[in-house]
C-alpha positions as CSV (number, residue, x, y, z in Angstrom):
1,X,73.9,24.0,53.3
2,X,75.0,21.9,56.7
3,X,72.4,20.1,58.2
4,X,72.8,20.1,61.7
5,X,71.7,17.3,64.4
6,X,71.0,17.9,68.4
7,X,71.4,15.4,70.8
8,X,68.5,14.4,72.6
9,X,70.4,14.2,75.6
10,X,70.7,18.3,75.5
11,X,67.3,19.5,74.7
12,X,66.6,20.0,78.0
13,X,68.7,21.9,78.9
14,X,68.5,24.4,75.9
15,X,65.5,24.5,76.8
16,X,66.6,26.1,80.6
17,X,68.6,28.3,79.4
18,X,66.1,29.6,76.4
19,X,63.3,30.6,79.9
20,X,66.7,32.2,81.1
21,X,67.0,34.6,78.1
22,X,63.1,34.9,77.6
23,X,63.2,36.1,81.6
24,X,65.7,38.3,82.1
25,X,66.2,39.5,78.6
26,X,62.9,40.5,77.8
27,X,61.6,40.8,81.8
28,X,63.2,42.4,84.2
29,X,66.4,43.6,83.5
30,X,64.4,45.2,80.4
31,X,62.1,47.3,83.1
32,X,64.7,48.2,84.8
33,X,66.3,50.0,81.5
34,X,62.8,51.7,80.5
35,X,63.1,53.2,83.7
36,X,66.1,54.2,84.2
37,X,66.8,55.7,81.0
38,X,65.0,58.9,80.8
39,X,66.2,60.8,84.4
40,X,69.5,59.2,82.8
41,X,68.7,61.1,79.8
42,X,67.1,64.0,81.5
43,X,70.4,64.6,83.6
44,X,72.4,64.5,80.8
45,X,71.1,66.7,79.2
46,X,70.7,68.7,81.6
47,X,74.0,68.8,83.1
48,X,75.5,69.7,78.9
49,X,73.1,72.6,78.8
50,X,74.1,74.1,82.4
51,X,77.3,73.7,81.6
52,X,76.7,75.5,78.0
53,X,74.7,78.1,80.0
54,X,77.5,78.7,82.6
55,X,80.5,79.1,79.6
56,X,78.3,81.4,77.7
57,X,77.2,83.5,81.2
58,X,81.4,83.3,81.8
59,X,82.4,84.1,78.2
60,X,80.3,87.4,78.2
61,X,81.1,88.8,81.2
62,X,84.2,88.3,80.1
63,X,84.1,90.6,76.8
64,X,82.1,92.8,79.1
65,X,84.9,93.7,81.6
66,X,87.5,93.7,78.9
67,X,86.0,95.6,77.0
68,X,85.6,98.3,79.8
69,X,88.7,98.2,80.8
70,X,90.4,98.4,77.3
71,X,88.3,101.9,76.9
72,X,90.1,102.9,80.4
73,X,93.7,102.2,79.8
74,X,92.7,103.8,75.6
75,X,91.2,107.3,77.5
76,X,94.0,107.5,79.6
77,X,92.5,106.8,83.4
78,X,94.6,104.1,83.8
79,X,97.9,102.3,83.4
80,X,97.2,98.5,83.9
81,X,94.4,96.4,86.3
82,X,94.1,93.0,87.7
83,X,90.3,92.2,88.3
84,X,89.7,89.1,89.9
85,X,85.1,88.2,89.6
86,X,84.5,85.1,91.4
87,X,80.5,83.7,92.0
88,X,80.4,80.7,94.5
89,X,83.5,78.8,94.0
90,X,83.9,79.4,91.1
91,X,86.7,81.6,89.8
92,X,84.8,83.7,86.5
93,X,87.4,86.0,85.9
94,X,91.1,86.0,87.0
95,X,92.7,89.1,84.5
96,X,95.6,91.7,83.6
97,X,94.8,94.3,81.5
98,X,96.9,97.1,80.5
99,X,100.9,97.6,81.6
100,X,103.0,97.1,83.9
101,X,105.0,100.2,83.4
102,X,103.8,102.9,80.7
103,X,107.0,102.7,79.6
104,X,107.5,99.3,78.2
105,X,105.3,97.4,76.9
106,X,105.2,94.1,79.4
107,X,101.2,93.2,80.1
108,X,99.7,92.7,83.4
109,X,99.2,89.3,83.8
110,X,97.0,87.3,86.1
111,X,99.7,86.2,88.6
112,X,100.7,89.9,88.6
113,X,102.0,91.6,92.0
114,X,100.5,94.6,92.8
115,X,100.3,96.2,96.3
116,X,97.8,96.4,98.3
117,X,97.5,99.0,100.9
118,X,95.1,99.0,102.8
119,X,92.8,96.1,101.6
120,X,95.8,94.6,104.4
121,X,93.5,95.3,106.7
122,X,90.7,93.2,106.1
123,X,93.9,90.5,106.5
124,X,94.3,91.7,109.8
125,X,90.6,91.8,110.5
126,X,89.6,87.9,109.4
127,X,93.2,86.6,111.2
128,X,91.9,87.7,113.8
129,X,88.4,86.0,113.7
130,X,90.7,82.7,113.0
131,X,93.3,82.8,115.9
132,X,89.7,84.0,118.5
133,X,88.2,81.3,116.6
134,X,90.7,78.8,118.1
135,X,90.5,80.6,121.5
136,X,93.3,82.3,121.1
137,X,92.7,85.5,121.8
138,X,88.6,87.9,121.9
139,X,87.8,90.8,121.0
140,X,87.6,92.4,124.0
141,X,91.3,91.9,125.0
142,X,92.8,95.2,126.2
143,X,96.1,96.8,124.6
144,X,98.3,97.6,127.7
145,X,98.5,94.2,128.1
146,X,100.1,93.8,125.4
147,X,101.7,96.8,124.8
148,X,102.9,97.8,128.2
149,X,104.6,101.5,127.0
150,X,101.0,102.2,125.1
151,X,99.1,105.2,126.6
152,X,96.5,107.2,125.7
153,X,94.5,109.4,127.4
154,X,94.8,108.5,131.0
155,X,95.4,105.1,132.7
156,X,91.3,104.6,133.4
157,X,91.1,105.6,129.4
158,X,93.9,103.3,128.2
159,X,92.6,99.8,129.8
160,X,89.6,100.7,128.3
161,X,91.1,100.4,124.9
162,X,90.1,96.8,123.6
163,X,91.6,94.3,119.8
164,X,87.4,95.5,118.7
165,X,88.7,99.8,118.7
166,X,91.8,99.3,117.0
167,X,90.7,96.8,114.1
168,X,87.2,99.2,114.3
169,X,89.1,103.1,114.5
170,X,87.1,103.2,118.1
171,X,90.1,104.2,120.3
172,X,89.4,107.9,120.2
173,X,92.3,108.9,118.3
174,X,92.3,111.9,116.0
175,X,92.1,110.6,112.5
176,X,95.3,109.3,111.1
177,X,97.3,110.4,114.1
178,X,101.0,109.4,113.8
179,X,100.4,107.7,110.2
180,X,103.6,110.0,109.0
181,X,105.7,107.9,111.3
182,X,104.5,105.3,110.4
183,X,105.7,106.4,106.7
184,X,108.9,106.8,108.3
185,X,109.5,103.5,109.0
186,X,109.2,103.1,113.1
187,X,107.5,100.2,114.8
188,X,104.2,100.4,116.1
189,X,105.8,99.3,119.0
190,X,107.6,102.6,118.9
191,X,105.0,105.0,117.8
192,X,102.5,103.5,120.4
193,X,104.7,104.9,123.5
194,X,103.7,108.4,121.6
195,X,99.8,108.4,122.0
196,X,100.4,109.6,125.5
197,X,100.6,112.7,124.2
198,X,97.4,112.7,121.9
199,X,94.7,113.9,123.3
200,X,91.5,111.2,123.0
201,X,88.9,112.5,120.9
202,X,86.2,111.0,122.7
203,X,85.5,107.8,124.7
204,X,86.7,103.9,122.9
205,X,84.2,102.3,121.2
206,X,82.2,105.5,120.4
207,X,83.7,107.2,116.8
208,X,84.9,105.9,114.0
209,X,88.0,107.6,113.0
210,X,90.2,105.9,110.6
211,X,94.0,104.9,111.8
212,X,96.9,102.7,110.8
213,X,99.3,103.3,113.4
214,X,96.9,102.0,115.8
215,X,95.9,100.1,113.6
216,X,98.5,98.2,113.2
217,X,99.3,97.3,116.8
218,X,97.2,94.6,116.1
219,X,99.6,92.8,114.8
220,X,101.5,92.8,118.1
221,X,98.5,91.3,120.1
222,X,99.0,88.3,117.2
223,X,102.8,87.7,117.8
224,X,102.4,87.7,121.6
225,X,99.2,85.4,121.2
226,X,100.9,83.0,118.9
227,X,104.6,84.0,119.9
228,X,105.2,83.7,116.4
229,X,105.8,87.1,114.0
230,X,102.7,88.4,111.6
231,X,103.8,87.0,108.8
232,X,104.0,83.9,109.7
233,X,101.0,83.4,111.1
234,X,99.0,85.0,107.7
235,X,101.0,82.2,105.9
236,X,100.2,79.4,107.7
237,X,96.7,80.1,108.5
238,X,95.9,82.1,105.3
239,X,98.4,82.1,101.8
240,X,99.3,78.5,101.9
241,X,96.1,76.9,103.0
242,X,94.5,78.9,100.0
243,X,97.6,78.5,97.3
244,X,97.9,82.1,97.3
245,X,101.7,81.5,95.5
246,X,102.2,85.3,94.7
247,X,102.0,87.2,98.0
248,X,104.9,88.4,100.2
249,X,104.9,91.1,102.8
250,X,108.5,93.0,102.5
251,X,109.8,95.7,100.2
252,X,112.6,92.6,98.6
253,X,110.8,90.0,97.4
254,X,108.6,92.8,95.6
255,X,111.1,94.3,93.8
256,X,113.1,90.8,93.2
257,X,109.8,89.8,91.0
258,X,109.9,89.6,88.0
259,X,106.3,90.1,87.5
260,X,104.9,92.8,89.5
261,X,103.3,95.9,88.7
262,X,105.0,99.4,88.9
263,X,102.6,102.2,90.6
264,X,102.1,105.7,88.7
265,X,101.6,109.1,89.1
266,X,98.9,111.2,86.7
267,X,101.0,114.3,85.2
268,X,101.0,117.0,82.7
269,X,102.4,114.7,80.1
270,X,100.6,111.4,81.2
271,X,100.9,108.8,83.5
272,X,104.1,109.1,84.7
273,X,106.7,105.7,86.5
274,X,106.8,105.8,90.1
275,X,109.6,104.5,92.4
276,X,108.5,100.9,94.6
277,X,108.9,102.0,98.2
278,X,109.7,100.8,100.8
279,X,106.6,102.2,103.1
280,X,104.2,100.3,105.2
281,X,106.2,96.7,106.0
282,X,106.7,97.5,109.2
283,X,103.0,98.2,109.6
284,X,102.1,94.9,107.6
285,X,98.3,95.0,108.9
286,X,98.1,98.2,107.9
287,X,98.9,98.3,104.5
288,X,101.6,96.1,104.1
289,X,100.4,92.8,101.6
290,X,101.3,92.3,98.2
291,X,99.2,90.1,95.6
292,X,97.9,89.5,92.5
293,X,94.8,89.3,90.7
294,X,94.9,85.2,90.9
295,X,95.2,85.5,94.4
296,X,93.1,87.6,95.3
297,X,90.3,85.4,93.3
298,X,90.9,82.5,95.7
299,X,90.7,85.6,98.5
300,X,87.6,86.3,97.6
301,X,86.6,82.9,97.6
302,X,87.5,82.0,100.8
303,X,85.7,85.3,102.0
304,X,82.1,83.6,100.3
305,X,82.5,80.6,102.5
306,X,84.0,78.1,100.3
307,X,86.4,77.1,102.0
308,X,85.6,76.0,105.6
309,X,88.6,73.9,106.1
310,X,90.6,76.4,106.4
311,X,88.3,79.2,108.1
312,X,84.0,78.4,109.3
313,X,81.5,81.1,107.8
314,X,80.8,81.8,110.8
315,X,83.4,82.9,112.3
316,X,84.4,84.9,108.9
317,X,81.0,86.9,109.7
318,X,82.9,87.7,112.9
319,X,85.1,90.5,111.2
320,X,82.3,91.2,109.2
321,X,79.7,92.5,111.6
322,X,79.2,95.9,112.2
323,X,80.9,97.9,115.0
324,X,80.7,101.3,114.3
325,X,78.3,103.3,111.5
326,X,80.3,105.3,109.9
327,X,78.2,108.6,109.6
328,X,77.9,111.6,106.8
329,X,77.8,111.6,103.2
330,X,81.0,112.4,101.7
331,X,82.6,109.3,101.2
332,X,83.5,108.3,97.6
333,X,81.6,104.5,98.7
334,X,78.7,106.2,100.7
335,X,77.7,108.3,97.2
336,X,77.8,104.9,95.2
337,X,73.8,103.9,93.7
338,X,71.5,102.7,96.8
339,X,73.7,103.7,99.4
340,X,71.8,104.0,102.2
341,X,74.3,103.2,105.3
342,X,77.9,102.4,106.0
343,X,79.3,100.8,109.3
344,X,82.8,99.4,109.7
345,X,83.8,96.3,111.1
346,X,87.1,94.4,111.5
347,X,89.2,95.6,108.8
348,X,85.9,95.6,106.6
349,X,83.7,98.3,105.3
350,X,80.1,97.4,105.7
351,X,77.2,99.2,103.4
352,X,73.4,98.7,102.6
353,X,72.4,99.8,99.8
354,X,69.3,99.3,97.9
355,X,69.1,97.1,94.6
356,X,69.2,98.4,91.5
357,X,67.6,95.1,89.8
358,X,65.3,93.9,92.8
359,X,64.9,96.7,94.6
360,X,65.9,94.4,98.4
361,X,68.0,95.9,100.7
362,X,71.1,93.8,100.6
363,X,74.2,94.0,102.8
364,X,77.8,94.8,100.7
365,X,80.8,94.3,102.6
366,X,84.0,96.6,101.0
367,X,87.3,98.4,101.8
368,X,89.8,100.3,99.9
369,X,93.6,100.6,99.1
370,X,95.9,103.3,98.5
371,X,100.2,103.0,99.1
372,X,102.5,104.2,96.8
373,X,100.1,105.2,93.7
374,X,98.5,102.1,94.1
375,X,95.0,102.3,94.0
376,X,93.3,99.2,94.6
377,X,88.7,98.2,95.6
378,X,87.4,94.7,96.7
379,X,83.7,94.1,97.5
380,X,81.6,90.9,98.9
381,X,77.9,90.9,98.1
382,X,77.1,87.9,100.1
383,X,73.4,87.9,99.1
384,X,74.5,86.8,95.8
385,X,77.8,84.8,97.0
386,X,80.1,86.9,94.4
387,X,82.4,89.5,95.0
388,X,84.9,91.8,92.8
389,X,88.2,93.2,94.1
390,X,89.7,95.4,91.0
391,X,93.9,96.1,91.1
392,X,95.2,99.4,89.7
393,X,99.2,100.8,89.4
394,X,97.7,104.5,89.1
395,X,96.1,106.9,91.5
396,X,92.5,106.8,89.3
397,X,89.9,108.9,90.3
398,X,88.2,105.8,88.4
399,X,89.0,103.8,91.7
400,X,85.8,105.5,93.4
401,X,83.7,104.4,90.9
402,X,84.9,101.0,89.2
403,X,82.9,98.7,92.3
404,X,79.2,99.5,91.5
405,X,80.7,99.6,88.0
406,X,81.7,96.3,87.6
407,X,78.8,94.7,89.7
408,X,76.9,96.6,87.2
409,X,78.9,94.7,84.6
410,X,78.0,91.1,86.6
411,X,74.2,91.7,86.8
412,X,73.3,93.0,83.6
413,X,74.8,89.6,82.1
414,X,73.3,87.1,85.2
415,X,70.6,88.8,85.4
416,X,69.1,89.3,81.9
417,X,67.5,86.4,79.6
418,X,69.3,83.1,79.3
419,X,71.4,83.7,76.3
420,X,71.3,79.5,75.1
421,X,68.2,78.6,73.6
422,X,66.0,76.9,76.2
423,X,65.5,72.9,75.4
424,X,63.1,70.4,76.6
425,X,66.1,68.6,78.5
426,X,63.0,65.4,78.5
427,X,61.4,65.4,75.0
428,X,64.2,66.6,72.6
């Protein structure tokens, strides 16, 4: 063992260093550690539990949704589906089920493109709200100012018809006026001159009467206000900012896509694949947009107000504001559980309903779409900050109840007792 001698000259320095270590090692630093340790542990454990809870709920939801659509496919109710479910700013489900073509093995996935049909109207309503927010147009803009050849009834009546009227189906035209001409490929601008032969059924703004030709005239308003065609404005203001990469708005692009769904009609021998038609691309606002489940999930997240950098929620809500009541009880959505009333805003239906869990009156923003034997549904539930979109490549009766069915699946998963074992984050 060695003996070390310490010089008397450094003893005072050692004593000074010892005092510093005692003070800072056992004093304030230790106190800071004591004061920080519990909150830090509490937060770490709480965050871990929250993540685990989120993952368990998402997995349970995915399994329940898969079971529902797998059963529908197995029973022959549908061929394939693209499904999107969004809660808050999180995409919980963006999946494909079944086949793109009943005669081939290729599976639908989250990027398989479907024709949206009248779900396109919701995009048009929101685009109009965006342009209004920037001061480029107004709901009270007269259609005759942008389409001089347009006339419905006498001059006085024609001048009363506004952008709000065509976006809410309250222009006073009979149900589906000239939809046959839209499907025949005529441009909305060319169809507009033919409305002078139509007898109005009401004053503008007083009766709801669903349209395609009249609704599509909003594209001409957009073109004149922006100096760009509707495709370009949609892309620049909505699709590109939201990263909706599979969206297209023409027949050639859809047919040229390797990952597209084929529509089907129901026959006595089962589902029969149909040719992809080129109708409604002359009237994009009314029914000419194509997209995938992944892009529709991004669209829902935006509609719920989680992309304010693209459009503020207050501007979005203008499209969702009721403009006219849709009376009666004959429509499929008017027979949904808890339904009270339905309205139409600008490209969107708005329903009041009684929630099956809370028994509270809530709001649903919704639209259906049907084109070329594709059948689709989208719904937003602002009170719960979640939304659903289901795209079907078959004209299935199941579409009329798929929204309340998937809503019930979601609520069952997210309203039941917490499946994660409860742990005290402080004392564990």
